[in-house]
C-alpha positions as CSV (number, residue, x, y, z in Angstrom):
1,X,10.7,28.7,-15.8
2,X,10.6,25.0,-14.6
3,X,12.8,23.6,-11.9
4,X,15.1,21.8,-14.3
5,X,15.5,25.1,-16.3
6,X,16.5,26.9,-13.2
7,X,18.9,24.2,-12.1
8,X,20.6,24.0,-15.5
9,X,20.8,27.7,-15.9
10,X,22.6,27.9,-12.6
11,X,24.9,25.0,-13.4
12,X,25.6,26.5,-16.8
13,X,26.9,29.7,-15.2
14,X,29.2,27.5,-13.1
15,X,30.7,25.7,-16.1
16,X,30.9,28.4,-18.7
17,X,34.0,29.8,-17.1
18,X,36.8,27.4,-16.0
19,X,34.9,24.3,-17.0
20,X,34.3,25.4,-20.5
21,X,38.0,26.0,-21.1
22,X,38.9,22.6,-19.6
23,X,36.3,20.4,-21.3
24,X,36.2,19.8,-25.1
25,X,35.3,16.4,-26.3
26,X,35.6,15.0,-22.8
27,X,32.8,14.1,-20.3
28,X,30.6,17.2,-19.6
29,X,29.3,17.9,-16.1
30,X,25.7,18.1,-17.5
31,X,26.0,14.5,-18.7
32,X,26.8,13.4,-15.2
33,X,23.9,15.4,-13.8
34,X,21.5,13.9,-16.3
35,X,22.7,10.4,-15.6
36,X,22.3,10.8,-11.8
37,X,18.8,12.3,-12.3
38,X,17.8,9.4,-14.6
39,X,19.3,6.7,-12.3
40,X,17.3,8.2,-9.4
41,X,14.1,8.0,-11.5
42,X,14.8,4.4,-12.7
43,X,15.8,3.0,-9.3
44,X,12.9,4.6,-7.4
45,X,11.0,2.1,-5.3
46,X,7.5,3.1,-4.3
47,X,6.8,1.9,-0.7
48,X,3.4,3.5,-0.3
49,X,1.6,6.8,-0.8
50,X,4.0,9.6,-0.5
51,X,7.0,7.4,0.2
52,X,9.4,6.6,-2.7
53,X,13.0,5.5,-1.8
54,X,15.9,6.2,-4.2
55,X,19.7,5.4,-4.0
56,X,21.8,8.0,-2.2
57,X,25.4,6.9,-3.2
58,X,26.6,7.7,-6.8
59,X,30.0,6.6,-8.0
60,X,31.1,8.2,-11.3
61,X,33.8,6.1,-13.1
62,X,35.8,8.1,-15.7
63,X,38.7,7.4,-18.1
64,X,42.1,8.5,-16.8
65,X,42.0,11.6,-19.1
66,X,38.6,12.7,-17.8
67,X,39.4,11.8,-14.2
68,X,42.6,14.0,-14.3
69,X,40.7,16.9,-15.9
70,X,37.8,16.8,-13.4
71,X,40.2,16.6,-10.5
72,X,40.9,20.3,-10.3
73,X,37.2,21.1,-9.9
74,X,36.0,18.0,-7.8
75,X,34.8,19.9,-4.7
76,X,32.9,22.6,-6.6
77,X,31.5,20.0,-9.0
78,X,30.4,17.7,-6.2
79,X,28.6,20.5,-4.4
80,X,26.7,21.4,-7.6
81,X,25.8,17.8,-8.3
82,X,24.5,17.3,-4.7
83,X,22.4,20.5,-4.9
84,X,20.9,19.5,-8.2
85,X,20.2,15.9,-7.0
86,X,18.5,17.2,-3.9
87,X,16.3,19.5,-5.9
88,X,15.3,16.7,-8.2
89,X,14.5,14.4,-5.2
90,X,12.4,17.2,-3.6
91,X,10.5,17.9,-6.8
92,X,9.7,14.2,-7.3
93,X,9.0,13.7,-3.5
94,X,11.7,11.1,-3.4
95,X,13.3,9.9,-0.1
96,X,17.1,9.1,-0.6
97,X,18.2,6.1,1.4
98,X,20.6,8.4,3.3
99,X,22.6,11.6,2.7
100,X,23.3,12.0,-1.0
101,X,27.0,11.5,-1.8
102,X,29.0,11.2,-5.0
103,X,32.5,10.1,-5.7
104,X,34.8,10.0,-8.8
105,X,37.2,7.2,-9.7
106,X,39.3,6.2,-12.7
107,X,38.6,3.1,-14.8
108,X,41.2,2.0,-17.4
109,X,38.5,0.2,-19.5
110,X,36.8,3.5,-20.4
111,X,37.7,5.8,-23.2
112,X,37.8,9.6,-23.1
113,X,34.3,11.0,-23.2
114,X,32.8,7.8,-21.7
115,X,31.7,7.5,-18.1
116,X,29.9,4.9,-16.0
117,X,27.6,5.6,-13.1
118,X,27.1,3.1,-10.2
119,X,24.4,3.5,-7.6
120,X,23.9,2.0,-4.1
121,X,22.2,2.8,-0.8
122,X,23.8,3.2,2.6
123,X,22.0,4.1,5.8
124,X,25.0,5.9,7.4
125,X,27.6,6.6,4.7
126,X,30.9,7.9,6.0
127,X,32.5,11.2,5.2
128,X,33.3,11.6,1.5
129,X,37.0,10.6,0.9
130,X,39.4,12.4,-1.3
131,X,40.1,11.4,-4.9
132,X,41.1,7.7,-5.2
133,X,41.9,5.2,-8.0
134,X,39.2,2.9,-6.6
135,X,35.8,4.3,-6.0
136,X,34.6,4.7,-2.4
137,X,31.2,6.6,-2.4
138,X,31.1,10.4,-2.0
139,X,28.6,13.1,-2.4
140,X,26.4,12.8,-5.4
141,X,23.9,14.5,-7.7
142,X,23.1,16.0,-11.1
143,X,24.9,18.9,-12.8
144,X,25.0,21.5,-15.6
145,X,23.9,22.4,-19.1
146,X,26.6,21.7,-21.6
147,X,29.2,24.5,-21.7
148,X,29.4,26.9,-24.6
149,X,32.6,25.3,-26.0
150,X,31.1,21.8,-26.3
151,X,30.3,20.4,-29.7
152,X,26.8,21.5,-30.8
153,X,24.3,19.2,-29.3
154,X,20.8,20.4,-28.2
155,X,20.6,18.0,-25.3
156,X,22.9,15.6,-23.5
157,X,23.1,12.2,-25.1
158,X,20.5,9.7,-23.9
159,X,21.8,7.1,-21.4
160,X,20.7,3.5,-21.0
161,X,18.6,2.7,-18.0
162,X,20.8,1.7,-15.1
163,X,21.3,-2.0,-14.3
164,X,23.4,-4.0,-11.9
165,X,26.5,-2.8,-13.7
166,X,25.6,0.9,-13.6
167,X,25.1,3.4,-16.4
168,X,27.5,3.9,-19.3
169,X,27.3,7.0,-21.6
170,X,29.4,8.7,-24.3
171,X,29.3,12.0,-26.2
172,X,30.3,10.3,-29.5
173,X,27.4,7.8,-29.8
174,X,24.0,8.0,-28.1
175,X,22.6,4.6,-27.3
176,X,19.0,3.9,-28.1
177,X,16.7,4.7,-25.2
178,X,14.7,1.5,-24.4
179,X,11.1,1.7,-23.3
180,X,11.0,1.8,-19.5
181,X,10.1,-1.6,-18.1
182,X,7.1,-2.0,-15.9
183,X,8.3,-1.9,-12.3
184,X,7.1,-4.6,-9.9
185,X,4.9,-3.4,-7.1
186,X,7.1,-3.2,-4.0
187,X,4.1,-4.0,-1.8
188,X,4.2,-7.5,-3.3
189,X,7.9,-8.0,-2.8
190,X,9.7,-9.4,0.3
191,X,11.5,-6.8,2.3
192,X,14.0,-6.3,5.2
193,X,13.4,-4.3,8.3
194,X,16.7,-2.7,9.4
195,X,16.3,-0.6,12.6
196,X,12.8,0.3,11.5
197,X,13.9,1.2,7.9
198,X,12.2,-0.8,5.1
199,X,14.3,-2.1,2.2
200,X,12.3,-3.9,-0.5
201,X,14.1,-6.9,-2.2
202,X,13.4,-5.7,-5.7
203,X,16.1,-7.7,-7.5
204,X,16.5,-11.5,-7.9
205,X,19.7,-11.2,-5.8
206,X,20.4,-8.6,-3.0
207,X,23.9,-8.4,-1.5
208,X,24.4,-7.2,2.0
209,X,27.8,-5.9,3.1
210,X,30.2,-3.0,3.8
211,X,31.5,-2.6,0.2
212,X,30.0,0.1,-2.0
213,X,29.2,-2.6,-4.6
214,X,26.7,-4.2,-2.2
215,X,23.0,-3.5,-2.8
216,X,22.4,-2.8,0.9
217,X,25.4,-1.2,2.6
218,X,25.5,-1.7,6.4
219,X,27.8,0.4,8.5
220,X,29.2,-2.2,10.8
221,X,32.9,-3.1,11.2
222,X,31.9,-6.7,12.0
223,X,30.4,-7.2,8.5
224,X,32.5,-8.4,5.5
225,X,32.7,-6.3,2.4
226,X,30.3,-8.7,0.6
227,X,28.8,-10.6,3.6
228,X,25.7,-12.5,2.4
229,X,23.1,-12.5,-0.4
230,X,19.3,-13.0,-0.5
231,X,17.8,-14.6,-3.5
232,X,14.1,-14.1,-4.4
233,X,12.5,-16.7,-6.7
234,X,9.0,-17.8,-7.6
235,X,7.3,-20.8,-6.1
236,X,4.2,-21.0,-8.2
237,X,2.3,-17.7,-7.7
238,X,4.3,-16.8,-4.5
239,X,7.7,-15.2,-4.0
240,X,10.1,-17.0,-1.7
241,X,13.5,-16.0,-0.5
242,X,16.7,-17.8,0.7
243,X,19.9,-16.4,2.3
244,X,23.4,-17.5,1.6
245,X,26.6,-16.6,3.4
246,X,29.3,-15.4,1.0
247,X,32.3,-16.7,3.0
248,X,32.1,-13.9,5.5
249,X,34.6,-13.8,8.4
250,X,32.0,-13.6,11.2
251,X,29.3,-15.7,9.6
252,X,25.6,-15.2,8.9
253,X,23.0,-16.2,11.5
254,X,19.2,-16.9,11.2
255,X,17.3,-17.0,14.5
256,X,20.7,-17.3,16.3
257,X,21.8,-20.3,14.2
258,X,24.8,-20.0,12.0
259,X,23.9,-21.0,8.4
260,X,25.6,-21.4,5.1
261,X,22.3,-21.2,3.2
262,X,18.7,-21.4,4.3
263,X,15.2,-20.6,3.1
264,X,13.7,-17.6,4.9
265,X,10.3,-17.4,6.6
266,X,8.3,-14.3,7.5
267,X,9.7,-12.9,10.8
268,X,13.1,-14.6,10.6
269,X,15.8,-12.6,12.3
270,X,19.0,-12.4,10.4
271,X,22.2,-11.3,12.2
272,X,25.4,-10.2,10.4
273,X,28.1,-8.7,12.5
274,X,26.3,-6.6,15.2
275,X,23.4,-5.8,12.9
276,X,20.1,-7.5,13.3
277,X,17.7,-7.6,10.3
278,X,14.1,-8.9,10.2
279,X,12.9,-10.6,7.0
280,X,9.3,-9.9,5.9
281,X,7.6,-12.0,3.2
282,X,5.6,-9.1,1.7
283,X,2.0,-9.3,0.5
284,X,1.0,-12.7,-0.7
């Protein structure tokens, strides 16, 4: 029996009791588990042999109906999701960007049976908060096989590959699964050195800040929620980067000079709040 079979069997036992009575056409825990597992795979960044970084914060946005139904089981469900995510990370030799956390929040633009998954990375995420109507990150990870009372479906519905807006899934209509895009080689990309931790700049825009919507979350009270952004563009065959302050309270500094926007060079030291970050241009 494979790892996923063992995980889903265990999770199925957890949901075939109270969960199976509560969930009918609503979001099933196994769908959330599958979405987190897929997001982990799709957002994996290979830094070198044996070192692949994945997000560690997963925010599950639910309709009001699903949010209220899941509320009675949030602690047990979160624990199962964390355990499943950790097993998946270990089986794939992934290194989460910090302790895995998941949180649930309600979103009034979603219908019953539809959920959205947002991912991010935080080096030192805080303790998981209680249920809230906005979504601070909490413990995260995959969960169960569909309960016996669910409508007959041999596998959870496929979920579109995650993007900047997260993942959206529904039981009633399964989106077409696109062919996975070829991932750029992280060794060729610029990256940030934060206290010895390497963060590749894989996207065209990378936002630094305290908010869970930031791409790199920095635990520093002197940093604004969305403090600054780094844009990576092509200059002929080379990748170049520039940094822009996003109207932060305490400003963005490059080599001790306050800037509004500036092109970055290899070795530049970026200071936001009390956090110092070194920019590296990557392999050229």
